[in-house]
C-alpha positions in Angstrom: 167.0 47.9 -17.2 164.6 45.1 -16.4 163.8 44.2 -12.8 164.8 40.6 -13.4 168.3 41.8 -14.2 168.4 43.7 -10.9 167.1 41.0 -8.7 169.1 37.7 -8.8 167.2 35.8 -6.1 163.5 35.8 -5.4 164.2 34.6 -1.9 166.4 37.6 -1.3 163.6 39.9 -2.6 160.9 38.5 -0.4 162.5 37.1 2.8 165.0 39.9 3.7 162.4 42.8 3.8 160.0 40.8 5.9 162.7 39.7 8.3 164.2 43.2 8.7 161.0 45.0 9.1 159.1 42.7 11.4 161.8 41.0 13.5 164.2 44.0 13.8 161.8 46.9 14.0 159.1 45.2 16.1 160.9 42.5 18.0 164.1 44.4 19.0 162.1 47.6 19.9 159.7 45.7 22.1 162.4 43.6 23.7 164.7 46.4 24.6 161.9 48.6 25.8 160.6 45.9 28.1 164.1 45.0 29.3 165.2 48.5 30.1 161.8 49.3 31.6 162.2 46.3 33.9 165.6 47.4 35.0 164.4 50.9 35.6 161.5 49.5 37.7 163.8 47.4 39.7 166.0 50.4 40.5 163.1 52.7 41.3 161.4 50.2 43.6 164.6 49.4 45.4 165.2 53.1 46.1 161.5 53.5 47.1 161.6 50.5 49.5 164.8 51.7 51.1 163.6 55.3 51.5 160.2 54.1 53.0 162.0 51.8 55.3 164.5 54.5 56.4 161.6 57.0 57.1 159.8 54.4 59.2 162.9 53.5 61.2 163.6 57.2 61.8 160.0 57.9 62.9 159.8 54.8 65.1 163.1 55.6 66.8 161.9 59.2 67.5 158.6 57.8 68.9 160.2 55.2 71.1 162.8 57.6 72.6 160.1 59.7 74.2 158.7 57.1 76.7 162.1 56.2 78.0 163.1 59.9 78.1 160.0 60.6 80.3 161.0 57.7 82.6 164.6 58.9 82.8 163.5 62.5 83.6 161.2 61.2 86.4 163.9 58.8 87.7 166.4 61.7 87.9 163.9 63.9 89.7 163.3 61.1 92.3 167.0 60.4 92.8 167.7 64.2 93.2 164.9 64.5 95.8 162.8 66.8 93.6 159.9 64.3 93.4 158.6 62.6 96.5 157.4 59.1 95.7 155.5 59.0 98.9 153.3 61.9 98.0 150.6 60.5 95.7 149.0 64.0 95.2 152.3 65.5 94.1 153.0 62.5 91.7 149.5 62.7 90.3 149.8 66.4 89.4 153.3 66.0 88.1 152.4 63.1 85.8 149.3 65.0 84.7 151.4 68.0 83.5 153.9 65.7 81.8 151.1 64.0 79.9 150.1 67.5 78.6 153.6 68.1 77.3 154.2 64.7 75.7 151.3 64.1 73.4 152.6 60.8 72.2 152.5 59.3 75.7 149.2 57.7 76.6 150.0 57.0 80.3 152.6 57.7 83.0 152.7 55.8 86.3 154.7 54.8 89.3 154.5 51.6 91.3 156.3 50.9 94.6 157.4 47.9 96.5 154.3 48.1 98.7 152.1 47.3 95.6 150.7 50.8 95.4 150.4 52.8 92.1 149.8 56.4 91.0 149.0 56.7 87.3 147.7 59.3 84.8 146.4 57.9 81.5 145.0 59.3 78.3 143.4 56.6 76.2 141.3 58.9 73.9 141.2 62.5 72.9 138.4 63.4 75.3 139.4 62.3 78.8 142.4 62.0 81.1 142.0 59.8 84.1 143.9 59.2 87.4 144.3 55.7 88.9 145.6 55.3 92.5 145.5 52.9 95.3 144.8 54.1 98.9 147.9 55.0 101.0 150.2 53.9 98.1 149.7 50.3 99.0 148.2 47.4 97.3 144.4 47.1 97.7 141.4 48.8 95.9 142.2 50.5 92.7 140.4 53.8 92.1 139.9 55.5 88.7 138.9 59.2 88.6 138.0 61.6 85.9 139.8 64.9 85.9 139.0 68.5 84.8 141.0 70.9 82.7 143.4 71.7 85.7 144.0 68.0 86.5 141.8 67.9 89.6 139.7 64.9 90.3 136.0 65.3 89.5 134.2 62.0 89.9 134.9 58.3 90.6 134.6 56.2 87.5 135.5 52.7 88.6 136.8 50.7 91.5 138.9 47.5 91.1 139.6 45.2 94.0 142.9 43.6 95.1 145.3 45.5 92.9 149.0 44.8 93.5 151.5 46.7 91.3 154.4 44.4 92.1 152.5 41.5 90.3 151.8 43.4 87.1 153.9 42.4 83.9 155.3 45.9 83.5 156.6 46.0 87.1 158.0 42.4 86.9 159.8 42.9 83.6 161.8 46.0 84.9 162.5 44.4 88.3 163.8 41.3 86.7 165.9 43.1 84.0 167.4 45.7 86.5 167.4 48.2 83.6 165.0 50.1 81.4 163.1 47.6 79.1 160.1 47.4 76.9 157.1 45.3 77.9 155.5 42.8 75.6 152.9 44.2 73.2 149.5 44.1 74.8 145.9 45.2 74.2 144.4 48.2 76.0 141.1 47.7 77.8 140.2 51.4 77.1 139.9 52.0 74.3 139.2 48.4 73.2 140.9 47.0 70.1 144.1 49.1 70.5 147.6 47.8 71.0 150.1 49.3 73.4 153.7 48.9 74.7 155.1 50.2 77.9 158.6 51.6 78.6 159.6 50.4 82.1 162.5 51.7 84.3 163.4 50.4 87.8 164.4 53.0 90.5 166.8 52.1 93.2 167.8 53.9 96.5 171.3 54.7 97.6 171.7 51.2 99.1 170.8 49.6 95.7 167.4 48.5 97.0 164.5 48.6 94.5 162.1 51.4 95.4 159.7 51.0 92.5 159.2 51.1 88.8 158.4 54.1 86.5 156.4 53.3 83.4 155.2 55.2 80.3 152.6 53.8 77.8 152.8 54.2 74.1 149.7 53.4 72.0 150.7 51.6 68.8 147.7 53.0 66.8 149.8 56.1 66.3 152.2 54.0 64.2 149.4 52.7 62.0 148.2 56.3 61.5 151.7 57.2 60.4 152.0 54.2 58.0 148.7 55.1 56.4 150.1 58.5 55.4 152.9 56.9 53.5 152.6 56.8 49.7 153.9 53.5 48.3 153.1 53.4 44.6 149.5 53.0 43.8 148.7 49.8 45.8 151.9 49.1 47.8 151.6 48.3 51.5 153.8 48.4 54.6 153.3 46.6 57.9 155.3 45.9 61.1 155.2 42.6 62.9 156.9 40.8 65.7 159.3 38.0 65.2 156.5 35.5 66.1 154.5 36.9 63.1 151.9 38.9 65.0 150.9 42.2 63.4 151.8 45.4 65.2 150.6 48.0 62.7 149.9 48.4 58.9 149.1 50.9 56.3 145.7 49.3 55.8 142.4 49.7 57.8 142.6 46.2 59.1 142.5 45.7 62.8 145.4 43.9 64.5 142.9 41.7 66.3 140.5 38.9 65.5 137.2 40.0 67.0 135.7 37.6 69.5 132.4 37.4 71.3 131.8 39.7 74.3 132.7 36.9 76.7 136.2 36.3 75.2 139.2 38.5 74.8 140.3 39.7 71.4 143.0 37.6 69.8 146.1 39.0 68.2 146.2 38.7 64.4 148.9 36.7 62.7 150.2 38.4 59.5 149.8 35.0 57.6 146.1 35.2 58.5 145.5 38.8 57.5 142.5 39.6 55.3 144.8 41.8 53.2 146.1 39.6 50.3 149.5 41.4 50.0 150.2 41.1 53.7 149.2 37.5 54.0 151.1 36.3 50.9 154.2 38.3 51.6 154.4 37.1 55.2 153.9 33.5 54.0 156.7 34.0 51.5 159.0 35.4 54.2 158.4 32.3 56.4 159.0 30.0 53.4 162.2 31.9 52.4 163.8 32.2 55.8 162.2 29.2 57.5 161.9 31.3 60.7 161.6 35.1 61.0 164.4 35.0 63.7 166.8 34.5 60.7 166.2 38.1 59.5 169.2 40.0 60.9 169.6 42.7 58.3 167.7 44.3 55.5 166.8 42.1 52.6 165.5 43.2 49.2 163.5 40.3 47.7 160.8 39.7 45.1 158.2 36.9 44.8 155.5 35.8 42.4 152.0 35.7 43.8 148.3 35.6 42.7 146.5 38.6 44.3 143.0 38.9 43.0 140.9 42.0 43.3 138.6 40.2 45.7 140.3 38.4 48.6 137.5 35.9 48.8 138.9 34.3 45.6 142.5 34.2 46.7 142.6 30.4 46.5 140.8 30.2 43.2 142.3 30.0 39.7 140.9 33.3 38.6 144.0 35.5 38.7 147.4 35.6 37.2 150.7 35.6 39.0 152.3 39.0 39.4 155.7 40.1 40.7 156.0 41.9 44.0 159.0 43.6 45.3 159.6 43.2 49.1 162.0 44.8 51.6 162.2 43.3 55.1 164.2 45.2 57.7 164.6 44.5 61.4 164.2 47.4 63.8 165.8 47.0 67.2 167.0 49.1 70.2 168.9 48.4 73.4 165.7 48.3 75.4 164.7 45.0 73.9 162.6 46.1 70.9 162.9 43.6 68.1 160.4 44.0 65.2 160.3 43.6 61.4 159.4 46.3 58.9 158.0 44.9 55.7 157.5 47.1 52.6 155.7 45.4 49.6 155.4 47.1 46.2 153.6 45.5 43.2 155.6 45.6 40.0 152.5 46.5 38.1 152.3 49.9 39.9 155.4 51.0 38.1 155.5 48.7 35.0 152.0 49.6 33.8 153.2 52.8 32.1 156.3 51.0 30.7 154.0 48.3 29.3 151.6 50.8 27.8 154.4 52.7 26.1 156.0 49.5 24.8 152.7 48.2 23.5 152.2 51.5 21.7 155.7 51.3 20.2 155.2 47.7 19.1 151.8 48.5 17.5 153.2 51.5 15.8 156.1 49.5 14.5 153.8 46.8 13.2 151.6 49.4 11.5 154.6 50.9 9.8 155.9 47.5 8.8 152.4 46.5 7.5 152.2 49.7 5.5 155.6 49.2 3.9 154.7 45.5 3.3 151.4 46.5 1.6 153.2 48.9 -0.7 155.9 46.3 -1.6 153.2 43.7 -2.0 151.3 45.8 -4.6 154.5 46.3 -6.5 155.7 42.7 -6.3 152.3 41.1 -6.9 152.4 41.6 -10.6 156.0 40.5 -10.8 155.6 37.4 -8.6 152.0 36.2 -9.0 151.3 36.4 -12.7 153.8 33.6 -13.6 152.4 31.5 -10.7 148.9 31.9 -12.1 150.2 30.6 -15.4 151.7 27.6 -13.6 148.4 27.0 -11.8 146.4 27.0 -15.0 148.9 24.7 -16.7 148.8 22.3 -13.8 145.0 22.2 -13.9 145.2 21.5 -17.7 147.6 18.6 -17.0 145.3 17.2 -14.4 142.5 17.1 -17.0 144.8 15.1 -19.4 145.9 18.0 -21.7 149.5 16.9 -22.2 150.2 19.5 -24.8 150.1 22.4 -22.2 153.3 24.6 -22.1 154.1 27.8 -20.4 156.5 30.6 -21.4 158.2 32.6 -18.6 161.0 34.8 -19.9 162.9 35.1 -16.6 166.1 33.8 -15.1 165.1 33.7 -11.4 163.5 30.8 -9.5 160.1 31.5 -11.2 161.7 31.2 -14.6 163.5 28.0 -13.5 160.2 26.6 -12.2 158.5 27.3 -15.6 161.3 25.5 -17.4 161.1 22.6 -15.0 157.3 22.5 -15.4 157.7 22.1 -19.2 160.2 19.2 -18.8 157.9 17.6 -16.2 154.8 17.8 -18.5 156.8 16.1 -21.2 158.1 13.4 -18.9 154.5 12.9 -17.5 153.2 12.4 -21.0 155.9 9.8 -21.8 155.3 8.1 -18.4 151.6 8.0 -19.0 152.0 6.3 -22.3 154.3 3.7 -20.7 152.0 3.2 -17.8 149.0 2.8 -20.1 150.8 0.1 -22.0 152.0 -1.6 -18.8 148.4 -1.5 -17.5 147.1 -3.2 -20.6 149.8 -5.9 -20.3 149.1 -6.4 -16.5 145.3 -6.6 -17.1 145.9 -9.2 -19.8 148.2 -11.2 -17.5 145.7 -10.9 -14.6 142.9 -12.3 -16.8 145.2 -15.1 -17.9 146.2 -15.9 -14.3 142.5 -15.9 -13.2 141.6 -18.3 -16.0 144.6 -20.6 -15.2 143.6 -20.6 -11.5 140.0 -21.4 -12.3 141.3 -24.2 -14.6 143.6 -25.5 -11.9 140.9 -25.5 -9.3 138.5 -27.3 -11.6 141.2 -29.7 -12.6 142.1 -30.6 -9.0 138.5 -31.0 -8.1 137.8 -33.3 -11.1 141.0 -35.2 -10.8 140.5 -35.8 -7.1 137.0 -37.2 -7.9 138.3 -39.3 -10.8 141.2 -40.6 -8.7 139.1 -41.4 -5.6 136.7 -43.7 -7.5 139.3 -46.3 -8.7 141.4 -45.8 -5.6 138.4 -46.7 -3.3 137.9 -49.8 -5.5 141.6 -50.7 -5.1 141.3 -50.3 -1.3 138.1 -52.3 -1.2 139.4 -55.2 -3.3 142.7 -55.3 -1.4 140.7 -55.6 1.9 138.7 -58.5 0.4 141.8 -60.2 -0.8 143.3 -59.8 2.7 140.3 -61.6 4.2 140.3 -64.3 1.5 144.1 -64.9 1.9 143.7 -65.1 5.7 141.0 -67.8 5.2 143.1 -69.8 2.7 146.2 -69.5 4.9 148.2 -67.6 2.2 150.1 -65.6 4.8 152.9 -64.8 2.3 150.3 -62.7 0.4 149.2 -60.7 3.4 152.4 -58.7 3.5 151.9 -57.5 -0.1 148.2 -56.8 0.3 148.9 -54.8 3.5 151.5 -52.7 1.6 148.9 -52.1 -1.1 146.4 -51.1 1.6 148.8 -48.7 3.3 150.0 -47.1 0.0 146.4 -46.7 -1.1 145.5 -45.0 2.2 148.5 -42.7 1.8 147.5 -41.8 -1.7 143.9 -41.2 -0.7 145.1 -38.9 2.2 147.3 -37.0 -0.3 144.4 -36.5 -2.7 142.2 -35.3 0.2 144.9 -32.8 1.2 145.2 -31.4 -2.3 141.5 -31.1 -2.7 141.2 -29.4 0.7 144.0 -27.0 0.0 142.4 -26.1 -3.4 139.1 -25.3 -1.6 141.0 -23.1 0.9 142.7 -21.2 -1.9 139.4 -20.7 -3.7 137.9 -19.4 -0.5 135.2 -22.0 -0.5 135.9 -23.3 3.0 133.0 -22.1 5.2 133.1 -21.9 9.0 130.6 -23.9 11.1 130.8 -22.4 14.6 129.5 -24.4 17.5 130.0 -24.6 21.3 132.7 -27.3 21.6 133.5 -29.2 24.9 137.3 -29.3 25.1 137.6 -32.6 27.0 135.3 -34.4 24.5 137.1 -32.9 21.5 140.5 -33.9 22.9 139.4 -37.6 23.4 138.0 -37.7 19.9 141.3 -36.4 18.4 143.4 -39.0 20.3 141.0 -41.9 19.4 141.1 -40.9 15.7 144.9 -41.4 15.4 145.7 -44.6 13.3 146.7 -47.5 15.4 149.5 -48.4 13.0 150.9 -44.9 13.3 150.9 -45.1 17.1 152.5 -48.6 17.2 154.9 -48.1 14.4 157.5 -45.9 16.2 156.8 -47.0 19.8 156.1 -43.5 21.2 154.4 -42.7 24.4 151.6 -40.0 24.4 150.6 -38.1 27.5 148.3 -35.1 27.8 147.1 -32.7 30.4 143.7 -31.0 30.3 142.3 -28.9 33.2 138.8 -30.0 34.3 137.4 -26.5 34.6 138.0 -25.4 31.0 135.0 -23.5 29.6 133.8 -24.6 26.1 135.1 -22.9 23.0 132.9 -21.4 20.3 134.8 -22.6 17.2 134.6 -25.0 14.2 135.2 -28.4 15.8 136.1 -30.2 12.5 138.8 -27.7 11.6 140.2 -27.6 15.1 140.3 -31.4 15.2 142.0 -31.5 11.8 144.7 -29.1 13.1 145.4 -31.2 16.2 145.4 -34.5 14.2 147.9 -33.1 11.8 150.2 -31.8 14.5 150.0 -35.1 16.5 150.4 -37.1 13.3 153.7 -35.2 12.6 154.9 -35.7 16.1 154.3 -39.5 15.9 155.9 -39.6 12.4 159.1 -37.8 13.3 159.6 -39.3 16.8 161.1 -42.7 17.4 160.7 -44.4 20.9 160.2 -41.0 22.5 157.7 -38.8 24.3 154.8 -36.8 22.9 153.0 -34.5 25.3 149.8 -32.5 24.6 149.0 -29.7 27.2 146.1 -27.2 27.3 146.7 -23.8 28.9 143.8 -21.4 29.4 144.2 -17.8 28.4 142.1 -14.6 29.0 140.3 -14.8 25.6 141.1 -18.3 24.4 143.0 -21.5 24.8 146.6 -22.6 24.0 147.3 -26.1 22.8 151.0 -27.1 23.1 152.3 -30.3 21.5 155.8 -31.3 22.5 157.9 -34.1 21.1 161.4 -35.5 21.5 161.7 -36.3 17.8 164.4 -35.4 15.2 163.7 -31.6 15.4 163.7 -29.1 12.5 166.7 -27.2 11.2 166.6 -23.5 12.1 166.8 -22.3 8.5 163.8 -24.4 7.5 161.4 -23.0 10.2 160.4 -19.7 8.3 159.1 -21.7 5.3 157.7 -24.6 7.3 154.0 -23.5 6.9 154.3 -22.9 3.1 152.6 -25.5 0.8 154.7 -28.4 -0.5 157.4 -27.6 2.1 159.0 -30.1 4.5 161.7 -30.1 7.1 163.8 -32.3 4.8 163.4 -31.6 1.1 166.3 -33.7 0.0 165.9 -36.6 -2.4 167.0 -39.1 0.3 164.4 -38.0 2.9 163.0 -40.9 5.0 159.5 -39.6 5.7 156.7 -39.4 3.1 154.1 -36.7 2.6 153.4 -33.9 0.1 154.1 -31.1 2.6 150.5 -29.8 2.7 149.6 -30.7 6.3 151.2 -27.7 8.1 150.0 -25.4 5.3 146.4 -26.5 5.8 146.9 -26.1 9.6 148.1 -22.6 9.1 145.1 -21.7 6.8 142.6 -23.3 9.2 144.2 -21.4 12.1 143.7 -18.1 10.3 140.1 -19.0 9.6 139.5 -19.6 13.3 141.1 -16.2 14.2 144.1 -17.9 16.0 147.8 -18.5 15.3 150.3 -21.3 15.3 154.0 -21.0 16.1 156.9 -23.5 16.3 160.1 -23.7 18.4 162.5 -26.5 17.5 166.1 -27.7 18.0 167.7 -30.2 15.6 168.1 -33.6 17.4 166.2 -32.5 20.5 162.6 -32.1 19.6 159.9 -29.6 18.6 157.2 -27.5 20.3 154.1 -26.5 18.3 151.8 -23.9 20.0 148.3 -23.4 18.7 146.2 -20.4 20.0 142.5 -20.7 19.6 140.3 -17.7 20.6 137.1 -18.1 22.5 135.1 -16.1 19.9 136.6 -16.5 16.5 134.3 -13.9 14.9 135.6 -11.1 17.2 139.2 -12.1 16.5 138.6 -12.1 12.8 137.0 -8.6 12.9 140.0 -7.2 15.0 142.4 -8.8 12.6 140.6 -7.2 9.6 
């Protein structure tokens, strides 16, 4: 069985395999792989963010319970009489031992209402110091080094005028009347470290404030804990206050902006961090919530951001937007702590493997599809391309004029139908070529005849105008002499007839001139003579050239307006004057006891001439053909006004030669408005028109 009998449609044979192999195998595989990979990444990152946040919350709560626990233990000992607040040596040794047991505490101290203080502090791993005021009253503040048994060894520093009751940690507890946290502050020793103090007021049996217990916690321990967390490959976590100041982060960045030795360090805002992820995520949170005080519960979010490898280029267009998953969670306690935990995980940390696998799958699918396509192409090439090569050779032969070319494709599919259509087309082309060749010969013959007739017409008109002008000039001359002789002899009755002869001769002479002029225009023998033309002078010459008999005949009144500051035009003065004379002549001829107004309007690159009359007007249906030769507003046999209808046609042709245009607006019985536009530089207008 032949393959042509098995395959009924070439489109089915070629389109369906490519569509199935490429779009289904490659497109569907890649799409679903990416889609499911994205969903898996979303779920994994959400669980990771929640787990990291929970670990941080648990760790911080365990951290922050210890300072308040130490204060509560000390407060109980004081109230039970086990700890004498008046014995500074006893307090000093007691606090020193507590500091050995609670390694997370960096300082324990007691301040009384007299302004005195007893404190034991550990601000590094090497040294524990004791700070006291003399007689447990306000005054000089002494700092001592201690040995391994907690005994004072040497005096390190003396500060003057110390008053515990004026310190922020004392005032906060005394004002709150309950255990509270202090504001986050910076330690003097070691410099560049943040701390927070748990403060608890102690009252006597009468409810009078005896003093305040305090325990310091150094926040660098939180940063050390955050650095140990594994958050993807490049994920980060940080803690900040509601005002946006950084508390701690999983990076090496300091929570301070370093200043000169004369100025104190300034707390670092998260939005000003040098870590791109911290800066951009904190900015996003402020944009999303408007204010960080709006974050009242945990929010899983994601945002698009451009985080380049080098932070110095963060504001440059040298990186692509990436997706970042974010979890912001408030951490609070009943002692006044109110911070935000922010976990940020780049999508790329988890999607990279998915993308790599998807890319491999897509490339593998494409390779398989291309292999199958190549095999199918080899098989189908002979079946499909050989008839097409035959069609190509036959088409080239037809292009060279070989009308006898035929092809033979013994198939019933589209290729076979194309071969049959090609044979029919070649036969039709041969017949059409024969007809076109005959038509071309006839057209060429007609063109030559028309050119001969046109040359004969032009020659005839030129000769006839010359032959007619000679006797007509004689008639006009003799009629003028007869007028003078009749006037001398007093033969007034003859003057009327001689004047009619004179007027008719002048009209005939003008008609002959129009015909000759129009024939020159048609023969393209009308050259341009461009000169610089003063507009005011040209306008006066046009008005003075109007025949007196024409002006007086219909009793019309002519007015004109010409601005004094008009620049001169570069144009053909004779042709422009001829256009204006024709337009004014028509206005006088078709207006009876009316108004004729000529107005000049300057334009950016030329000048407008507007001629308005209150004459008989033009019918609307006659306006489109008004500028055609031998056309008039009234072509009826009973028309009242003479003329051959060449005046406006000549105006139109002259206007085109000058690079301008002429338009008309008219209402029957009301009047007409002819507008002529003349450019300042006709040559440029003609080039643009061409």
